[in-house]
C-alpha positions in Angstrom: 81.8 115.5 81.3 80.4 112.3 82.5 81.5 110.6 85.8 85.0 109.1 85.9 85.8 105.5 85.1 88.6 105.5 87.6 91.3 107.6 89.1 94.1 107.3 86.6 92.1 108.2 83.5 91.5 111.8 84.7 94.1 112.3 87.3 94.4 111.1 90.9 91.1 110.9 92.8 91.7 111.6 96.5 89.3 110.7 99.3 90.2 113.8 101.3 90.2 117.5 100.4 93.9 118.2 101.1 96.5 115.7 100.4 100.3 116.4 100.3 103.5 114.2 100.7 105.9 113.5 103.4 108.9 111.2 103.9 112.4 111.2 105.3 112.8 114.2 107.7 115.6 116.5 108.8 114.6 115.7 112.3 111.7 114.7 114.7 111.0 118.0 116.4 107.5 118.4 115.0 106.8 121.3 117.3 103.3 120.1 118.2 101.7 117.9 120.9 99.5 115.0 119.8 97.3 113.0 122.1 94.9 110.1 121.4 94.9 106.5 120.3 95.6 105.2 116.8 92.4 105.2 114.7 90.7 108.0 116.8 90.8 111.6 116.0 94.0 113.1 117.5 94.1 116.1 119.7 96.7 118.4 118.4 98.1 121.3 120.4 100.2 124.1 118.9 102.7 126.2 120.9 102.7 130.0 120.7 104.9 131.4 117.9 105.7 130.4 114.4 106.9 126.9 113.3 110.5 126.3 112.4 111.7 126.1 108.9 112.8 122.5 108.8 110.9 119.4 107.6 110.2 117.2 110.7 108.6 113.8 110.8 108.0 111.6 114.0 106.4 108.1 114.4 104.2 108.2 117.6 102.9 104.7 117.2 104.7 102.0 115.3 103.0 99.3 113.1 104.5 96.4 111.3 104.8 95.0 107.8 106.4 96.4 104.6 107.3 100.0 104.7 105.9 102.2 102.0 108.1 102.9 98.9 107.9 105.4 96.2 105.0 104.7 94.0 103.0 102.8 96.7 99.4 103.7 97.6 99.1 104.5 101.3 95.7 104.8 102.8 95.4 106.6 106.1 93.0 108.5 108.4 94.4 112.0 108.8 94.0 115.6 110.0 95.7 118.4 108.3 96.5 121.9 109.5 98.1 125.1 108.3 100.5 126.9 110.7 102.1 130.2 110.6 103.0 133.2 112.8 99.3 134.2 112.5 98.1 130.9 114.2 96.8 127.6 113.0 93.7 126.2 111.3 92.3 122.8 110.8 91.9 122.2 107.0 91.1 118.5 106.6 89.7 115.8 109.0 88.9 112.4 107.6 87.8 111.0 110.9 84.5 113.1 110.7 83.3 111.2 107.6 84.8 107.9 108.6 86.5 107.7 105.2 90.3 107.7 105.0 92.4 109.5 102.5 94.3 107.9 99.6 98.0 109.0 99.3 99.8 108.1 96.1 103.4 108.4 97.0 105.5 110.0 94.4 102.7 112.3 93.4 102.3 114.3 96.6 103.9 117.5 97.7 107.6 116.9 98.6 107.2 117.0 102.4 104.4 114.6 102.6 106.0 112.2 100.1 109.2 112.1 102.4 107.1 111.6 105.4 105.1 108.5 104.1 108.2 106.8 102.7 108.8 103.8 105.0 105.3 104.2 106.8 103.8 100.7 107.8 100.3 99.8 108.6 99.6 100.7 112.2 101.9 103.7 112.2 100.8 107.1 113.6 103.0 109.7 111.7 103.2 113.3 112.5 104.8 115.6 109.8 105.6 119.3 110.0 106.1 120.5 106.5 107.6 124.0 105.8 106.4 126.0 102.7 109.6 125.0 100.8 108.5 121.3 101.1 104.9 122.1 100.6 103.1 124.5 98.2 106.1 126.8 98.0 106.2 130.6 98.1 102.9 130.8 96.2 100.8 128.8 98.5 97.5 127.2 97.2 94.3 129.2 97.4 92.2 126.1 96.6 93.4 124.5 99.8 93.5 127.6 101.8 97.2 127.6 102.2 99.2 130.8 102.2 102.8 131.4 101.1 104.1 131.5 104.6 102.1 128.6 105.9 103.6 125.4 107.0 101.6 122.1 107.1 101.0 119.7 110.0 99.7 116.3 109.3 98.9 113.4 111.7 98.3 110.1 109.7 97.1 106.8 111.0 98.1 104.4 108.3 95.6 101.7 107.5 96.9 100.2 104.3 100.1 100.2 102.1 99.7 98.8 98.5 102.8 98.2 96.3 103.0 97.8 92.6 103.0 94.1 92.7 99.9 93.8 94.9 97.4 91.4 93.4 94.3 89.2 93.9 94.7 86.4 96.4 92.1 83.7 96.6 90.6 80.6 95.0 90.8 80.4 91.2 87.5 80.2 89.5 86.9 78.4 86.1 85.3 80.5 83.2 84.4 78.8 80.1 82.0 81.0 78.1 82.9 81.7 74.5 80.7 84.8 74.5 82.9 86.4 77.2 86.6 87.5 77.1 89.2 85.0 78.0 91.7 86.2 80.8 95.2 84.7 81.2 98.5 85.4 82.8 98.7 88.1 85.4 101.7 86.8 87.4 102.7 89.1 90.4 103.4 92.5 89.2 102.1 92.0 85.7 98.8 92.7 84.1 96.6 89.8 82.9 96.0 89.4 79.2 92.6 89.8 77.9 91.3 88.2 74.6 88.0 89.6 73.4 86.0 87.1 71.4 84.8 88.0 67.9 81.1 88.2 68.7 78.6 90.9 69.4 79.2 92.5 72.8 76.5 91.6 75.5 73.8 94.2 76.0 73.8 94.0 79.7 76.5 94.3 82.6 78.5 91.1 82.9 80.5 90.3 86.1 82.4 87.0 86.6 84.7 86.0 89.4 88.0 84.8 88.2 89.7 84.5 91.7 87.4 84.3 94.6 88.7 86.3 97.5 88.0 85.6 101.3 88.4 89.2 102.6 85.6 91.7 103.7 82.9 92.6 101.3 82.9 96.0 99.5 80.2 98.2 101.0 78.7 101.2 99.3 80.6 104.4 100.2 83.8 102.6 101.1 87.3 103.4 99.7 88.6 100.5 97.6 92.2 100.0 96.7 92.6 98.1 93.5 94.5 97.1 90.3 92.9 96.9 87.0 93.3 96.8 83.2 90.8 98.2 80.7 90.4 97.1 77.1 88.0 97.9 74.3 85.5 95.2 73.2 85.8 96.4 69.6 89.4 95.6 69.2 90.8 94.2 72.4 93.2 97.1 72.8 94.3 98.2 76.3 93.3 101.8 77.0 94.4 102.0 80.6 96.1 99.8 83.3 97.3 100.4 86.8 100.0 97.8 86.2 101.2 99.8 83.3 101.4 102.9 85.3 103.1 101.0 88.1 100.8 101.9 91.0 97.5 100.7 92.5 94.6 103.2 92.8 91.8 103.9 95.3 88.3 104.9 94.4 85.2 105.3 96.5 82.5 102.9 95.4 78.7 103.4 95.1 78.7 107.1 95.3 78.9 108.1 91.7 82.7 108.7 91.7 83.2 106.1 89.1 81.0 104.9 86.2 77.8 103.1 87.0 79.0 99.8 85.8 81.8 99.8 88.4 79.4 100.9 91.2 77.0 98.1 90.4 79.6 95.5 89.9 81.9 96.0 92.8 79.6 96.5 95.7 79.3 93.3 97.6 82.4 91.7 96.1 85.0 90.3 98.5 88.6 91.6 98.9 91.2 89.3 97.3 88.9 88.8 94.2 89.8 89.2 90.6 86.7 90.2 88.6 85.9 90.3 84.9 83.6 93.1 84.0 81.9 93.8 80.7 80.4 97.3 80.9 77.9 98.3 78.2 77.8 102.0 77.0 74.6 102.6 79.1 76.7 101.9 82.3 79.9 103.5 81.0 80.3 106.6 78.7 77.3 106.1 76.5 76.9 108.2 73.4 79.4 110.9 74.5 82.4 108.5 74.9 85.6 110.1 76.4 87.8 111.4 73.7 90.9 111.8 76.0 91.0 108.1 76.8 90.2 107.0 73.1 86.7 105.9 74.2 84.3 106.3 71.3 80.5 106.7 71.4 78.7 103.5 72.5 82.0 101.7 73.3 81.6 98.5 75.3 84.5 98.3 78.0 86.2 95.3 79.4 87.9 95.4 82.7 89.8 92.9 84.9 89.9 94.3 88.5 91.8 93.0 91.4 90.3 94.0 94.8 93.3 94.7 97.2 91.6 96.2 100.2 88.6 98.2 101.5 88.5 100.9 104.1 
């Protein structure tokens, strides 16, 4: 299997090793003490004994802006613990690597989904998630979570991206009959891509359709984005974040995505809309990717909106 094109094609790609969900709570008695400033690794102290059996969520620092809704992408720095009568253990810490986690609400464990609903940029949220709202009575050996383990998260919310998020910047003209034409793409809708009836270019093509004015994408950063992908051979859409109804996040420049994306997106500014034409040598080559309908030596066309970088 070659490297992934992007998260939705092969399932959710998360920046952290342990990602669950949290939302509305049955109370705010999280049972732990949390110290420290937003954006810095929190100090979490656990009391003696085992946790209570109720879901509890508490916002220690309040941010502003639109609260996260089901289906939104939440980007957050976080620590995650397991907690039971046998004690507690740190399982995940995004502060060490300096790369936040990507939390696709609606696709997390029930407790974390409930905790993140309504979360805003600048919030520090603490969630205590009992087994019934986490991995259930079987636990999850992959994440070192046992059947009786509750989960504790402290999350510093850095970004919230809704289904209608889109590029924001200055429109750029593109009049090249050898390249696809892009039209439409109103808020919440995918742009339409029309592929010309000419031979595909042999090299990577990158064109700015909307020039953003945000920070540049650096190698190794987490990028929130919208995209649509079509085949050069027939112009048919094979994947789209607009169609799935949620933005996605990928780490750029580290081999998590296809080479064409790594080469094209590093250095581009947030707010931009880009047209990418990716030759097979920078995509899936002679192998293709059958599960996505990508044939051997397919040239792929993408329109990508850069929403945020973290």
